[in-house]
N, C-alpha and C positions, 0 to 999 in steps of 0.2 A: 438494528431494525432499519435504520436509514440506508445503510449500504445495501442491504437485501432488497430495498425498494428502489434500487438503481440510482441513489443519490451519491454525489461525489462530495466528500467531506474534507475539511481541513481539521487536522488533529494536532493540537498544541498542548503538550502535557509536560509537567516536571522540568527537569534540567535539559538543556540543549545537548545534542550529541556533538561529538568532535569529528570533523572531517566532512567529506562531500556526500555521504550517504545519509538518508533518512532511516533511522532505525526504530521508529515507533514513538518518538516524542515530538518531532517536527515533520509530520507526514501529510501527504494528500492520499486519501484512501478511497478505494472504489471496489465494485463487484467484479471479480475476475471471470465470472461466468458469461458476461455480456460480450459477444464477439465484436461489438462496435465500441467498447469502452476505451480501448487504447486510442482510437481515433478521437473520441470525445475529449479525453483528458489532454491529448496533444493539441487539439484545436482550441478548446474552450478555456483551458486552464494554463497549460504550459506554453502555449503559443510557439510551438516548435515543429520540426519536420514530422510528417506522418509515420515514418518508419521507426522512430525512436521507441525502444521497448521499455517496459516497466517490470518491476521486481515482484515476485510472489513472496509474501511473508506467510510462513506456514507454522502452525503449532508443532513444536518439536515432536510431540507424541504421534503425529500423523505423517511425518516426513517420509518414512519408508513406503507409504501407500502411494505417493505421488512422484517421488524423485528417485533417480537411479544412483543415489548415494546415501549412506547413513552417517556421513561426516557432518558434525554440527557446524553451522555457518552463521553465527550470530551477527557478524559485521558485514554481510553482503559482499564479501570479497571473492567469491567463487561462483562460477557458472556450473550448473548441473543439468543433466538430462532429465526431462519430464517424461514419465512413463507414457508410452504411446496410447494406452487405453484411457489415460486421464487428460490428454491434451485437449480433447473436444469439450471437456467439462470446465476448463479454465483458459479459454482461448486468449483472453486479454493479457495474460502474462507469459504466453508461449512465444519465444523468439522464432524467427524464420527457420532456424536449424533444429527446433524441437527442444531447446534448452530454456533455462531461466536463471537470472542472477538471484540465487537463492538467499533467503534470510530465514533462519530457524529461530523461533520465539519460545523461550522457556518461561514458565511461571516465575521461577526464582529470579531471573534477570530483569524482567519487565512485567510485573503482575497486571498492571492496568491495560497494557497493549495486548497481553495474552488473553485477558478477560474479554476485551472487545472482539478479538478473533474467535474466541470460544463461543460467544453469543451469536456471532454470524454463523458459526458451524451448527449450532443448535437449531437455527432457523432454516438453513439451506443444505445441511449435510456436507458443506465444503469448509475445511479448516484453513482456508487461505484467503487473504485479501490482496488486492493490487496495492502496492506501496510505491510512492515516489516522494522526492523531497518537496517540502512545503515552500515553494518559491515559483515565481514566474520565470520564463526564459531570460537568461543573462542577468538574473538578480541573485543575491546571496540567499541562503535559507533564512527564513524568518527567525529573528532572535527574541524580540519582545512582543508582548500582546498587541501593541499598536501596529507592528509589522504584519502580524497575522490578520488583523482586522482590515488593514489597507489592502492586503493581498486578497482577502475574502471578497471585498466589495469591488475589486478591480479585475476579477476573473469570474469564470462560470461556476465557482463552487456553490453548492446548494446549502450547505450547513457548515458551521464552524464550532468546534468544541475546544474551549479553553478551560482546563481543569474540569470542574463539575458544571460548567455553564455551556449552554447551547445557544448559538446565534443563528437565526434564519433570516433570509431575505423576504 
């Protein structure tokens, strides 16, 4: 609901992912439908250059409706074309060349993150959220709850979800 209301949230769940990518446990999440969302996240949260893109996390079941590949990409390691007719629906995650660094989400691999995106889909009819790593520019991804709380209060995040708890400013 919060993402559908154009809030930018910190999502801190379960075990930490390995590597540089946010795969749904240490993520900043936002509405991909807002054409200004990329700029908002870059300016207010990530404090980085305006042109830096963000990834679309899509429910695996809906991948073929939005992307020009049916290859499953759970680790955000590939870029895929976004179908021309869908680009205006999710402008915040469309790169300049019409692609996106795709992440497919299956219920089996990450049920909590899948459920969040599915709830967003039920509200908006869009099975995708904007996903980026939960950190400020030049900082490591948050590891501990205290890191998430520090990042939450030090950036323009609207809400923070740690496990079953929600923190608001």
